[in-house]
N, CA, C and O atoms as a Tripos MOL2 file, in Angstrom:
@<TRIPOS>MOLECULE
protein
  292   291    73     0     0
PROTEIN
NO_CHARGES

@<TRIPOS>ATOM
      1 N         -21.8710   11.8280   47.7440 N.3       1 MET1
      2 CA        -21.8710   13.2600   47.5340 C.3       1 MET1
      3 C         -22.3390   13.9300   48.8270 C.2       1 MET1
      4 O         -23.3240   13.5110   49.4350 O.2       1 MET1
      5 N         -21.6280   14.9610   49.2300 N.am      2 THR2
      6 CA        -21.9960   15.6790   50.4430 C.3       2 THR2
      7 C         -23.0950   16.6980   50.1240 C.2       2 THR2
      8 O         -23.2950   17.0500   48.9620 O.2       2 THR2
      9 N         -23.8030   17.1690   51.1500 N.am      3 PRO3
     10 CA        -24.8130   18.2040   50.9130 C.3       3 PRO3
     11 C         -24.2120   19.4530   50.2510 C.2       3 PRO3
     12 O         -24.8420   20.0620   49.3860 O.2       3 PRO3
     13 N         -23.0040   19.8270   50.6570 N.am      4 LYS4
     14 CA        -22.3750   21.0120   50.0680 C.3       4 LYS4
     15 C         -22.0820   20.7960   48.5830 C.2       4 LYS4
     16 O         -22.3040   21.6930   47.7700 O.2       4 LYS4
     17 N         -21.5880   19.6170   48.2300 N.am      5 GLU5
     18 CA        -21.3160   19.3100   46.8170 C.3       5 GLU5
     19 C         -22.6080   19.3150   46.0020 C.2       5 GLU5
     20 O         -22.6360   19.8090   44.8750 O.2       5 GLU5
     21 N         -23.6810   18.7600   46.5800 N.am      6 LYS6
     22 CA        -24.9700   18.7400   45.8820 C.3       6 LYS6
     23 C         -25.4890   20.1590   45.6990 C.2       6 LYS6
     24 O         -26.0280   20.4900   44.6430 O.2       6 LYS6
     25 N         -25.3330   21.0000   46.7160 N.am      7 ALA7
     26 CA        -25.7640   22.4020   46.6160 C.3       7 ALA7
     27 C         -25.0150   23.1020   45.4930 C.2       7 ALA7
     28 O         -25.6200   23.8100   44.6870 O.2       7 ALA7
     29 N         -23.7140   22.9120   45.4360 N.am      8 GLN8
     30 CA        -22.9050   23.5440   44.3820 C.3       8 GLN8
     31 C         -23.2960   23.0220   43.0110 C.2       8 GLN8
     32 O         -23.3550   23.7890   42.0500 O.2       8 GLN8
     33 N         -23.5630   21.7250   42.9070 N.am      9 GLU9
     34 CA        -23.9780   21.1340   41.6380 C.3       9 GLU9
     35 C         -25.3010   21.7290   41.1550 C.2       9 GLU9
     36 O         -25.4380   22.0760   39.9820 O.2       9 GLU9
     37 N         -26.2750   21.8450   42.0620 N.am     10 LEU10
     38 CA        -27.5760   22.4020   41.6790 C.3      10 LEU10
     39 C         -27.4610   23.8550   41.2330 C.2      10 LEU10
     40 O         -28.0570   24.2480   40.2310 O.2      10 LEU10
     41 N         -26.7030   24.6450   41.9680 N.am     11 ILE11
     42 CA        -26.5190   26.0440   41.5860 C.3      11 ILE11
     43 C         -25.8800   26.1340   40.2090 C.2      11 ILE11
     44 O         -26.2970   26.9400   39.3770 O.2      11 ILE11
     45 N         -24.8740   25.3130   39.9690 N.am     12 ALA12
     46 CA        -24.1960   25.3140   38.6660 C.3      12 ALA12
     47 C         -25.1550   24.9060   37.5410 C.2      12 ALA12
     48 O         -25.1070   25.4680   36.4470 O.2      12 ALA12
     49 N         -26.0110   23.9430   37.8090 N.am     13 LYS13
     50 CA        -26.9640   23.5040   36.7790 C.3      13 LYS13
     51 C         -27.9420   24.6010   36.4010 C.2      13 LYS13
     52 O         -28.3530   24.6990   35.2450 O.2      13 LYS13
     53 N         -28.3190   25.4250   37.3700 N.am     14 PHE14
     54 CA        -29.2360   26.5160   37.0670 C.3      14 PHE14
     55 C         -28.5220   27.7520   36.5350 C.2      14 PHE14
     56 O         -29.1690   28.6900   36.0710 O.2      14 PHE14
     57 N         -27.2090   27.7600   36.5980 N.am     15 ASN15
     58 CA        -26.4450   28.9380   36.1920 C.3      15 ASN15
     59 C         -25.9540   28.8540   34.7530 C.2      15 ASN15
     60 O         -25.7820   29.8830   34.1000 O.2      15 ASN15
     61 N         -25.7310   27.6590   34.2560 N.am     16 ASN16
     62 CA        -25.1810   27.5510   32.9080 C.3      16 ASN16
     63 C         -25.5720   26.2380   32.2630 C.2      16 ASN16
     64 O         -26.1390   25.3480   32.8970 O.2      16 ASN16
     65 N         -25.2550   26.1480   31.0010 N.am     17 GLU17
     66 CA        -25.5550   24.9400   30.2400 C.3      17 GLU17
     67 C         -24.4210   24.7040   29.2530 C.2      17 GLU17
     68 O         -23.8900   25.6440   28.6630 O.2      17 GLU17
     69 N         -24.0630   23.4560   29.0830 N.am     18 LEU18
     70 CA        -23.0260   23.1040   28.1330 C.3      18 LEU18
     71 C         -23.6490   22.9480   26.7490 C.2      18 LEU18
     72 O         -24.4740   22.0640   26.5180 O.2      18 LEU18
     73 N         -23.2390   23.8220   25.8390 N.am     19 ILE19
     74 CA        -23.7390   23.7780   24.4690 C.3      19 ILE19
     75 C         -22.5290   23.7140   23.5450 C.2      19 ILE19
     76 O         -21.7310   24.6490   23.4810 O.2      19 ILE19
     77 N         -22.4080   22.6180   22.8430 N.am     20 ALA20
     78 CA        -21.3110   22.4440   21.8850 C.3      20 ALA20
     79 C         -19.9550   22.7350   22.5330 C.2      20 ALA20
     80 O         -19.1730   23.5320   22.0150 O.2      20 ALA20
     81 N         -19.6820   22.0860   23.6660 N.am     21 ASP21
     82 CA        -18.4190   22.2240   24.3990 C.3      21 ASP21
     83 C         -18.1710   23.6220   24.9430 C.2      21 ASP21
     84 O         -17.0340   23.9520   25.2780 O.2      21 ASP21
     85 N         -19.1990   24.4480   25.0410 N.am     22 THR22
     86 CA        -19.0700   25.8000   25.5880 C.3      22 THR22
     87 C         -20.1710   26.0240   26.6170 C.2      22 THR22
     88 O         -21.3380   25.7260   26.3610 O.2      22 THR22
     89 N         -19.7960   26.5500   27.7820 N.am     23 TYR23
     90 CA        -20.7980   26.8610   28.7920 C.3      23 TYR23
     91 C         -21.4120   28.2260   28.5060 C.2      23 TYR23
     92 O         -20.6990   29.2080   28.2960 O.2      23 TYR23
     93 N         -22.7320   28.2760   28.5000 N.am     24 VAL24
     94 CA        -23.4660   29.5160   28.3050 C.3      24 VAL24
     95 C         -24.0980   29.8760   29.6420 C.2      24 VAL24
     96 O         -24.8570   29.0870   30.2040 O.2      24 VAL24
     97 N         -23.7870   31.0670   30.1560 N.am     25 ILE25
     98 CA        -24.3140   31.5080   31.4430 C.3      25 ILE25
     99 C         -25.6540   32.2060   31.2130 C.2      25 ILE25
    100 O         -25.7720   33.0940   30.3690 O.2      25 ILE25
    101 N         -26.6530   31.7900   31.9760 N.am     26 TYR26
    102 CA        -27.9960   32.3150   31.8040 C.3      26 TYR26
    103 C         -28.3680   33.3990   32.8010 C.2      26 TYR26
    104 O         -29.0940   34.3310   32.4560 O.2      26 TYR26
    105 N         -27.8870   33.2910   34.0230 N.am     27 GLN27
    106 CA        -28.3160   34.2140   35.0600 C.3      27 GLN27
    107 C         -27.2230   34.3410   36.1080 C.2      27 GLN27
    108 O         -26.2430   33.5960   36.0930 O.2      27 GLN27
    109 N         -27.3980   35.2870   37.0140 N.am     28 ASN28
    110 CA        -26.3780   35.4630   38.0460 C.3      28 ASN28
    111 C         -26.5410   34.4100   39.1400 C.2      28 ASN28
    112 O         -27.5340   33.6820   39.1720 O.2      28 ASN28
    113 N         -25.5680   34.3390   40.0230 N.am     29 VAL29
    114 CA        -25.5450   33.3030   41.0470 C.3      29 VAL29
    115 C         -26.7280   33.4100   42.0020 C.2      29 VAL29
    116 O         -27.2650   32.3850   42.4200 O.2      29 VAL29
    117 N         -27.1430   34.6090   42.3540 N.am     30 ASP30
    118 CA        -28.2900   34.7610   43.2600 C.3      30 ASP30
    119 C         -29.5630   34.1730   42.6550 C.2      30 ASP30
    120 O         -30.3450   33.5270   43.3510 O.2      30 ASP30
    121 N         -29.7640   34.3960   41.3760 N.am     31 GLU31
    122 CA        -30.9400   33.8220   40.7070 C.3      31 GLU31
    123 C         -30.8240   32.3010   40.6390 C.2      31 GLU31
    124 O         -31.8170   31.5900   40.8010 O.2      31 GLU31
    125 N         -29.6180   31.8080   40.4010 N.am     32 SER32
    126 CA        -29.3990   30.3630   40.3600 C.3      32 SER32
    127 C         -29.6440   29.7370   41.7240 C.2      32 SER32
    128 O         -30.2130   28.6490   41.8080 O.2      32 SER32
    129 N         -29.2240   30.4090   42.7960 N.am     33 LYS33
    130 CA        -29.4710   29.9150   44.1470 C.3      33 LYS33
    131 C         -30.9630   29.8570   44.4300 C.2      33 LYS33
    132 O         -31.4460   28.8970   45.0320 O.2      33 LYS33
    133 N         -31.6980   30.8820   43.9980 N.am     34 ARG34
    134 CA        -33.1440   30.9110   44.2020 C.3      34 ARG34
    135 C         -33.8120   29.7250   43.4940 C.2      34 ARG34
    136 O         -34.7010   29.0820   44.0530 O.2      34 ARG34
    137 N         -33.3830   29.4480   42.2770 N.am     35 CYS35
    138 CA        -33.9340   28.3090   41.5260 C.3      35 CYS35
    139 C         -33.5800   26.9840   42.2010 C.2      35 CYS35
    140 O         -34.4160   26.0850   42.2820 O.2      35 CYS35
    141 N         -32.3460   26.8630   42.6830 N.am     36 ALA36
    142 CA        -31.9220   25.6380   43.3620 C.3      36 ALA36
    143 C         -32.7300   25.4250   44.6400 C.2      36 ALA36
    144 O         -33.1000   24.2960   44.9620 O.2      36 ALA36
    145 N         -33.0030   26.5080   45.3660 N.am     37 LEU37
    146 CA        -33.8180   26.4000   46.5800 C.3      37 LEU37
    147 C         -35.2350   25.9310   46.2550 C.2      37 LEU37
    148 O         -35.8180   25.1340   46.9890 O.2      37 LEU37
    149 N         -35.7730   26.4260   45.1660 N.am     38 ILE38
    150 CA        -37.1140   25.9940   44.7500 C.3      38 ILE38
    151 C         -37.1020   24.4990   44.4450 C.2      38 ILE38
    152 O         -38.0210   23.7780   44.8350 O.2      38 ILE38
    153 N         -36.0670   24.0310   43.7510 N.am     39 ALA39
    154 CA        -35.9640   22.6050   43.4160 C.3      39 ALA39
    155 C         -35.8580   21.7600   44.6850 C.2      39 ALA39
    156 O         -36.5280   20.7340   44.8050 O.2      39 ALA39
    157 N         -35.0250   22.1820   45.6260 N.am     40 VAL40
    158 CA        -34.8600   21.4390   46.8760 C.3      40 VAL40
    159 C         -36.1620   21.4490   47.6820 C.2      40 VAL40
    160 O         -36.5350   20.4350   48.2720 O.2      40 VAL40
    161 N         -36.8410   22.5750   47.7070 N.am     41 ASP41
    162 CA        -38.1290   22.6430   48.4070 C.3      41 ASP41
    163 C         -39.1300   21.6550   47.8080 C.2      41 ASP41
    164 O         -39.9190   21.0560   48.5380 O.2      41 ASP41
    165 N         -39.1020   21.4850   46.5050 N.am     42 GLU42
    166 CA        -39.9980   20.5210   45.8570 C.3      42 GLU42
    167 C         -39.6390   19.0920   46.2590 C.2      42 GLU42
    168 O         -40.5290   18.2730   46.4860 O.2      42 GLU42
    169 N         -38.3520   18.7870   46.3480 N.am     43 VAL43
    170 CA        -37.9230   17.4610   46.7950 C.3      43 VAL43
    171 C         -38.3970   17.2320   48.2220 C.2      43 VAL43
    172 O         -38.9630   16.1830   48.5320 O.2      43 VAL43
    173 N         -38.1660   18.2130   49.0930 N.am     44 LEU44
    174 CA        -38.5900   18.0830   50.4900 C.3      44 LEU44
    175 C         -40.1120   17.9480   50.6140 C.2      44 LEU44
    176 O         -40.6000   17.1700   51.4330 O.2      44 LEU44
    177 N         -40.8530   18.6960   49.8120 N.am     45 PHE45
    178 CA        -42.3090   18.5930   49.8250 C.3      45 PHE45
    179 C         -42.7390   17.1820   49.4350 C.2      45 PHE45
    180 O         -43.6260   16.6000   50.0590 O.2      45 PHE45
    181 N         -42.1060   16.6370   48.4030 N.am     46 SER46
    182 CA        -42.4310   15.2830   47.9530 C.3      46 SER46
    183 C         -42.0960   14.2520   49.0270 C.2      46 SER46
    184 O         -42.8670   13.3240   49.2700 O.2      46 SER46
    185 N         -40.9400   14.4220   49.6680 N.am     47 LEU47
    186 CA        -40.5570   13.4930   50.7300 C.3      47 LEU47
    187 C         -41.5200   13.5640   51.9040 C.2      47 LEU47
    188 O         -41.8360   12.5450   52.5170 O.2      47 LEU47
    189 N         -41.9830   14.7600   52.2150 N.am     48 ASN48
    190 CA        -42.9260   14.9160   53.3260 C.3      48 ASN48
    191 C         -44.2880   14.3090   53.0040 C.2      48 ASN48
    192 O         -45.0240   13.9130   53.9080 O.2      48 ASN48
    193 N         -44.6210   14.2360   51.7270 N.am     49 ALA49
    194 CA        -45.9090   13.6810   51.3240 C.3      49 ALA49
    195 C         -45.9180   12.1540   51.3680 C.2      49 ALA49
    196 O         -46.9780   11.5290   51.3880 O.2      49 ALA49
    197 N         -44.7320   11.5680   51.3830 N.am     50 ILE50
    198 CA        -44.6260   10.1180   51.4090 C.3      50 ILE50
    199 C         -44.6350    9.6520   52.8630 C.2      50 ILE50
    200 O         -44.0220   10.2770   53.7280 O.2      50 ILE50
    201 N         -45.3160    8.5820   53.1130 N.am     51 THR51
    202 CA        -45.3600    8.0350   54.4650 C.3      51 THR51
    203 C         -43.9570    7.7200   54.9410 C.2      51 THR51
    204 O         -43.1430    7.2020   54.1760 O.2      51 THR51
    205 N         -43.6650    8.0230   56.1820 N.am     52 ASP52
    206 CA        -42.3290    7.8420   56.7400 C.3      52 ASP52
    207 C         -41.7770    6.4370   56.5540 C.2      52 ASP52
    208 O         -40.5630    6.2710   56.4380 O.2      52 ASP52
    209 N         -42.6260    5.4280   56.5220 N.am     53 LYS53
    210 CA        -42.1090    4.0660   56.3870 C.3      53 LYS53
    211 C         -41.4530    3.8460   55.0250 C.2      53 LYS53
    212 O         -40.7040    2.8850   54.8560 O.2      53 LYS53
    213 N         -41.7190    4.7150   54.0570 N.am     54 TYR54
    214 CA        -41.1230    4.5900   52.7300 C.3      54 TYR54
    215 C         -39.9160    5.4970   52.5230 C.2      54 TYR54
    216 O         -39.1960    5.3540   51.5340 O.2      54 TYR54
    217 N         -39.6920    6.4170   53.4360 N.am     55 VAL55
    218 CA        -38.6010    7.3810   53.2700 C.3      55 VAL55
    219 C         -37.6570    7.2930   54.4590 C.2      55 VAL55
    220 O         -38.0710    7.3850   55.6150 O.2      55 VAL55
    221 N         -36.4020    7.1160   54.1530 N.am     56 GLU56
    222 CA        -35.4150    7.1200   55.2250 C.3      56 GLU56
    223 C         -35.3040    8.5260   55.7980 C.2      56 GLU56
    224 O         -35.3800    9.5140   55.0680 O.2      56 GLU56
    225 N         -35.1260    8.6030   57.0910 N.am     57 LEU57
    226 CA        -34.9220    9.8950   57.7270 C.3      57 LEU57
    227 C         -33.6630   10.5530   57.1770 C.2      57 LEU57
    228 O         -33.6010   11.7780   57.0660 O.2      57 LEU57
    229 N         -32.6630    9.7530   56.8350 N.am     58 GLY58
    230 CA        -31.4150   10.2800   56.2980 C.3      58 GLY58
    231 C         -31.6120   11.0330   54.9940 C.2      58 GLY58
    232 O         -30.9160   12.0160   54.7430 O.2      58 GLY58
    233 N         -32.5420   10.5930   54.1630 N.am     59 MET59
    234 CA        -32.7960   11.2580   52.8910 C.3      59 MET59
    235 C         -33.3660   12.6550   53.1200 C.2      59 MET59
    236 O         -32.9520   13.6190   52.4770 O.2      59 MET59
    237 N         -34.3120   12.7480   54.0340 N.am     60 ARG60
    238 CA        -34.9120   14.0480   54.3550 C.3      60 ARG60
    239 C         -33.8560   14.9710   54.9630 C.2      60 ARG60
    240 O         -33.7860   16.1520   54.6210 O.2      60 ARG60
    241 N         -33.0450   14.4340   55.8540 N.am     61 THR61
    242 CA        -31.9840   15.2170   56.4950 C.3      61 THR61
    243 C         -30.9780   15.6990   55.4600 C.2      61 THR61
    244 O         -30.5400   16.8480   55.5130 O.2      61 THR61
    245 N         -30.6050   14.8310   54.5160 N.am     62 PHE62
    246 CA        -29.6570   15.2090   53.4660 C.3      62 PHE62
    247 C         -30.1650   16.4150   52.6990 C.2      62 PHE62
    248 O         -29.4230   17.3770   52.5000 O.2      62 PHE62
    249 N         -31.4190   16.3800   52.2640 N.am     63 TRP63
    250 CA        -31.9580   17.4810   51.4620 C.3      63 TRP63
    251 C         -32.1370   18.7530   52.2830 C.2      63 TRP63
    252 O         -32.0190   19.8530   51.7440 O.2      63 TRP63
    253 N         -32.4150   18.6240   53.5610 N.am     64 GLN64
    254 CA        -32.4700   19.8010   54.4250 C.3      64 GLN64
    255 C         -31.0820   20.4270   54.5490 C.2      64 GLN64
    256 O         -30.9480   21.6500   54.5870 O.2      64 GLN64
    257 N         -30.0520   19.5820   54.6130 N.am     65 GLU65
    258 CA        -28.6850   20.0900   54.6720 C.3      65 GLU65
    259 C         -28.2760   20.7320   53.3430 C.2      65 GLU65
    260 O         -27.5640   21.7370   53.3320 O.2      65 GLU65
    261 N         -28.7210   20.1580   52.2330 N.am     66 VAL66
    262 CA        -28.4510   20.7610   50.9180 C.3      66 VAL66
    263 C         -29.0620   22.1550   50.8780 C.2      66 VAL66
    264 O         -28.4270   23.1020   50.4140 O.2      66 VAL66
    265 N         -30.2900   22.2820   51.3600 N.am     67 ARG67
    266 CA        -30.9590   23.5890   51.3750 C.3      67 ARG67
    267 C         -30.1540   24.6020   52.1950 C.2      67 ARG67
    268 O         -29.9810   25.7480   51.7810 O.2      67 ARG67
    269 N         -29.6750   24.1750   53.3370 N.am     68 GLN68
    270 CA        -28.8870   25.0600   54.1940 C.3      68 GLN68
    271 C         -27.5740   25.4590   53.5140 C.2      68 GLN68
    272 O         -27.1480   26.6090   53.6200 O.2      68 GLN68
    273 N         -26.9430   24.5310   52.8290 N.am     69 GLU69
    274 CA        -25.6920   24.8250   52.1180 C.3      69 GLU69
    275 C         -25.9180   25.8300   50.9900 C.2      69 GLU69
    276 O         -25.0910   26.7150   50.7710 O.2      69 GLU69
    277 N         -27.0260   25.6960   50.2800 N.am     70 ILE70
    278 CA        -27.3350   26.6670   49.2140 C.3      70 ILE70
    279 C         -27.4630   28.0530   49.8160 C.2      70 ILE70
    280 O         -26.9470   29.0220   49.2590 O.2      70 ILE70
    281 N         -28.1310   28.1550   50.9270 N.am     71 GLN71
    282 CA        -28.2990   29.4480   51.5700 C.3      71 GLN71
    283 C         -26.9600   30.0090   52.0540 C.2      71 GLN71
    284 O         -26.7730   31.2260   52.0790 O.2      71 GLN71
    285 N         -26.0410   29.1430   52.4330 N.am     72 ASN72
    286 CA        -24.7390   29.5760   52.9430 C.3      72 ASN72
    287 C         -23.7640   29.9730   51.8430 C.2      72 ASN72
    288 O         -22.8010   30.6950   52.1030 O.2      72 ASN72
    289 N         -23.9990   29.5160   50.6260 N.am     73 LEU73
    290 CA        -23.0680   29.8230   49.5250 C.3      73 LEU73
    291 C         -23.2290   31.2410   49.0340 C.2      73 LEU73
    292 O         -22.5250   31.6610   48.1150 O.2      73 LEU73
@<TRIPOS>BOND
     1     1     2 1
     2     2     3 1
     3     3     4 2
     4     3     5 am
     5     5     6 1
     6     6     7 1
     7     7     8 2
     8     7     9 am
     9     9    10 1
    10    10    11 1
    11    11    12 2
    12    11    13 am
    13    13    14 1
    14    14    15 1
    15    15    16 2
    16    15    17 am
    17    17    18 1
    18    18    19 1
    19    19    20 2
    20    19    21 am
    21    21    22 1
    22    22    23 1
    23    23    24 2
    24    23    25 am
    25    25    26 1
    26    26    27 1
    27    27    28 2
    28    27    29 am
    29    29    30 1
    30    30    31 1
    31    31    32 2
    32    31    33 am
    33    33    34 1
    34    34    35 1
    35    35    36 2
    36    35    37 am
    37    37    38 1
    38    38    39 1
    39    39    40 2
    40    39    41 am
    41    41    42 1
    42    42    43 1
    43    43    44 2
    44    43    45 am
    45    45    46 1
    46    46    47 1
    47    47    48 2
    48    47    49 am
    49    49    50 1
    50    50    51 1
    51    51    52 2
    52    51    53 am
    53    53    54 1
    54    54    55 1
    55    55    56 2
    56    55    57 am
    57    57    58 1
    58    58    59 1
    59    59    60 2
    60    59    61 am
    61    61    62 1
    62    62    63 1
    63    63    64 2
    64    63    65 am
    65    65    66 1
    66    66    67 1
    67    67    68 2
    68    67    69 am
    69    69    70 1
    70    70    71 1
    71    71    72 2
    72    71    73 am
    73    73    74 1
    74    74    75 1
    75    75    76 2
    76    75    77 am
    77    77    78 1
    78    78    79 1
    79    79    80 2
    80    79    81 am
    81    81    82 1
    82    82    83 1
    83    83    84 2
    84    83    85 am
    85    85    86 1
    86    86    87 1
    87    87    88 2
    88    87    89 am
    89    89    90 1
    90    90    91 1
    91    91    92 2
    92    91    93 am
    93    93    94 1
    94    94    95 1
    95    95    96 2
    96    95    97 am
    97    97    98 1
    98    98    99 1
    99    99   100 2
   100    99   101 am
   101   101   102 1
   102   102   103 1
   103   103   104 2
   104   103   105 am
   105   105   106 1
   106   106   107 1
   107   107   108 2
   108   107   109 am
   109   109   110 1
   110   110   111 1
   111   111   112 2
   112   111   113 am
   113   113   114 1
   114   114   115 1
   115   115   116 2
   116   115   117 am
   117   117   118 1
   118   118   119 1
   119   119   120 2
   120   119   121 am
   121   121   122 1
   122   122   123 1
   123   123   124 2
   124   123   125 am
   125   125   126 1
   126   126   127 1
   127   127   128 2
   128   127   129 am
   129   129   130 1
   130   130   131 1
   131   131   132 2
   132   131   133 am
   133   133   134 1
   134   134   135 1
   135   135   136 2
   136   135   137 am
   137   137   138 1
   138   138   139 1
   139   139   140 2
   140   139   141 am
   141   141   142 1
   142   142   143 1
   143   143   144 2
   144   143   145 am
   145   145   146 1
   146   146   147 1
   147   147   148 2
   148   147   149 am
   149   149   150 1
   150   150   151 1
   151   151   152 2
   152   151   153 am
   153   153   154 1
   154   154   155 1
   155   155   156 2
   156   155   157 am
   157   157   158 1
   158   158   159 1
   159   159   160 2
   160   159   161 am
   161   161   162 1
   162   162   163 1
   163   163   164 2
   164   163   165 am
   165   165   166 1
   166   166   167 1
   167   167   168 2
   168   167   169 am
   169   169   170 1
   170   170   171 1
   171   171   172 2
   172   171   173 am
   173   173   174 1
   174   174   175 1
   175   175   176 2
   176   175   177 am
   177   177   178 1
   178   178   179 1
   179   179   180 2
   180   179   181 am
   181   181   182 1
   182   182   183 1
   183   183   184 2
   184   183   185 am
   185   185   186 1
   186   186   187 1
   187   187   188 2
   188   187   189 am
   189   189   190 1
   190   190   191 1
   191   191   192 2
   192   191   193 am
   193   193   194 1
   194   194   195 1
   195   195   196 2
   196   195   197 am
   197   197   198 1
   198   198   199 1
   199   199   200 2
   200   199   201 am
   201   201   202 1
   202   202   203 1
   203   203   204 2
   204   203   205 am
   205   205   206 1
   206   206   207 1
   207   207   208 2
   208   207   209 am
   209   209   210 1
   210   210   211 1
   211   211   212 2
   212   211   213 am
   213   213   214 1
   214   214   215 1
   215   215   216 2
   216   215   217 am
   217   217   218 1
   218   218   219 1
   219   219   220 2
   220   219   221 am
   221   221   222 1
   222   222   223 1
   223   223   224 2
   224   223   225 am
   225   225   226 1
   226   226   227 1
   227   227   228 2
   228   227   229 am
   229   229   230 1
   230   230   231 1
   231   231   232 2
   232   231   233 am
   233   233   234 1
   234   234   235 1
   235   235   236 2
   236   235   237 am
   237   237   238 1
   238   238   239 1
   239   239   240 2
   240   239   241 am
   241   241   242 1
   242   242   243 1
   243   243   244 2
   244   243   245 am
   245   245   246 1
   246   246   247 1
   247   247   248 2
   248   247   249 am
   249   249   250 1
   250   250   251 1
   251   251   252 2
   252   251   253 am
   253   253   254 1
   254   254   255 1
   255   255   256 2
   256   255   257 am
   257   257   258 1
   258   258   259 1
   259   259   260 2
   260   259   261 am
   261   261   262 1
   262   262   263 1
   263   263   264 2
   264   263   265 am
   265   265   266 1
   266   266   267 1
   267   267   268 2
   268   267   269 am
   269   269   270 1
   270   270   271 1
   271   271   272 2
   272   271   273 am
   273   273   274 1
   274   274   275 1
   275   275   276 2
   276   275   277 am
   277   277   278 1
   278   278   279 1
   279   279   280 2
   280   279   281 am
   281   281   282 1
   282   282   283 1
   283   283   284 2
   284   283   285 am
   285   285   286 1
   286   286   287 1
   287   287   288 2
   288   287   289 am
   289   289   290 1
   290   290   291 1
   291   291   292 2
@<TRIPOS>SUBSTRUCTURE
     1 MET1         2 RESIDUE 1 A MET
     2 THR2         6 RESIDUE 1 A THR
     3 PRO3        10 RESIDUE 1 A PRO
     4 LYS4        14 RESIDUE 1 A LYS
     5 GLU5        18 RESIDUE 1 A GLU
     6 LYS6        22 RESIDUE 1 A LYS
     7 ALA7        26 RESIDUE 1 A ALA
     8 GLN8        30 RESIDUE 1 A GLN
     9 GLU9        34 RESIDUE 1 A GLU
    10 LEU10       38 RESIDUE 1 A LEU
    11 ILE11       42 RESIDUE 1 A ILE
    12 ALA12       46 RESIDUE 1 A ALA
    13 LYS13       50 RESIDUE 1 A LYS
    14 PHE14       54 RESIDUE 1 A PHE
    15 ASN15       58 RESIDUE 1 A ASN
    16 ASN16       62 RESIDUE 1 A ASN
    17 GLU17       66 RESIDUE 1 A GLU
    18 LEU18       70 RESIDUE 1 A LEU
    19 ILE19       74 RESIDUE 1 A ILE
    20 ALA20       78 RESIDUE 1 A ALA
    21 ASP21       82 RESIDUE 1 A ASP
    22 THR22       86 RESIDUE 1 A THR
    23 TYR23       90 RESIDUE 1 A TYR
    24 VAL24       94 RESIDUE 1 A VAL
    25 ILE25       98 RESIDUE 1 A ILE
    26 TYR26      102 RESIDUE 1 A TYR
    27 GLN27      106 RESIDUE 1 A GLN
    28 ASN28      110 RESIDUE 1 A ASN
    29 VAL29      114 RESIDUE 1 A VAL
    30 ASP30      118 RESIDUE 1 A ASP
    31 GLU31      122 RESIDUE 1 A GLU
    32 SER32      126 RESIDUE 1 A SER
    33 LYS33      130 RESIDUE 1 A LYS
    34 ARG34      134 RESIDUE 1 A ARG
    35 CYS35      138 RESIDUE 1 A CYS
    36 ALA36      142 RESIDUE 1 A ALA
    37 LEU37      146 RESIDUE 1 A LEU
    38 ILE38      150 RESIDUE 1 A ILE
    39 ALA39      154 RESIDUE 1 A ALA
    40 VAL40      158 RESIDUE 1 A VAL
    41 ASP41      162 RESIDUE 1 A ASP
    42 GLU42      166 RESIDUE 1 A GLU
    43 VAL43      170 RESIDUE 1 A VAL
    44 LEU44      174 RESIDUE 1 A LEU
    45 PHE45      178 RESIDUE 1 A PHE
    46 SER46      182 RESIDUE 1 A SER
    47 LEU47      186 RESIDUE 1 A LEU
    48 ASN48      190 RESIDUE 1 A ASN
    49 ALA49      194 RESIDUE 1 A ALA
    50 ILE50      198 RESIDUE 1 A ILE
    51 THR51      202 RESIDUE 1 A THR
    52 ASP52      206 RESIDUE 1 A ASP
    53 LYS53      210 RESIDUE 1 A LYS
    54 TYR54      214 RESIDUE 1 A TYR
    55 VAL55      218 RESIDUE 1 A VAL
    56 GLU56      222 RESIDUE 1 A GLU
    57 LEU57      226 RESIDUE 1 A LEU
    58 GLY58      230 RESIDUE 1 A GLY
    59 MET59      234 RESIDUE 1 A MET
    60 ARG60      238 RESIDUE 1 A ARG
    61 THR61      242 RESIDUE 1 A THR
    62 PHE62      246 RESIDUE 1 A PHE
    63 TRP63      250 RESIDUE 1 A TRP
    64 GLN64      254 RESIDUE 1 A GLN
    65 GLU65      258 RESIDUE 1 A GLU
    66 VAL66      262 RESIDUE 1 A VAL
    67 ARG67      266 RESIDUE 1 A ARG
    68 GLN68      270 RESIDUE 1 A GLN
    69 GLU69      274 RESIDUE 1 A GLU
    70 ILE70      278 RESIDUE 1 A ILE
    71 GLN71      282 RESIDUE 1 A GLN
    72 ASN72      286 RESIDUE 1 A ASN
    73 LEU73      290 RESIDUE 1 A LEU
């Protein structure tokens, strides 16, 4: 999955929910983007708290790119 695809997936998850084969929209896209950014920031915070020997640099870079893609959408 590319960072852009992950960004779109996160925004969609915060924007709607599948209930009985029907999507229910909860908020507008800007609010969903804000929530997705908060989630990504939490992932990045957790990765930064882990000693580098346990976290691949690629993982941190991926999530930073996801954050940038959310901002660009």
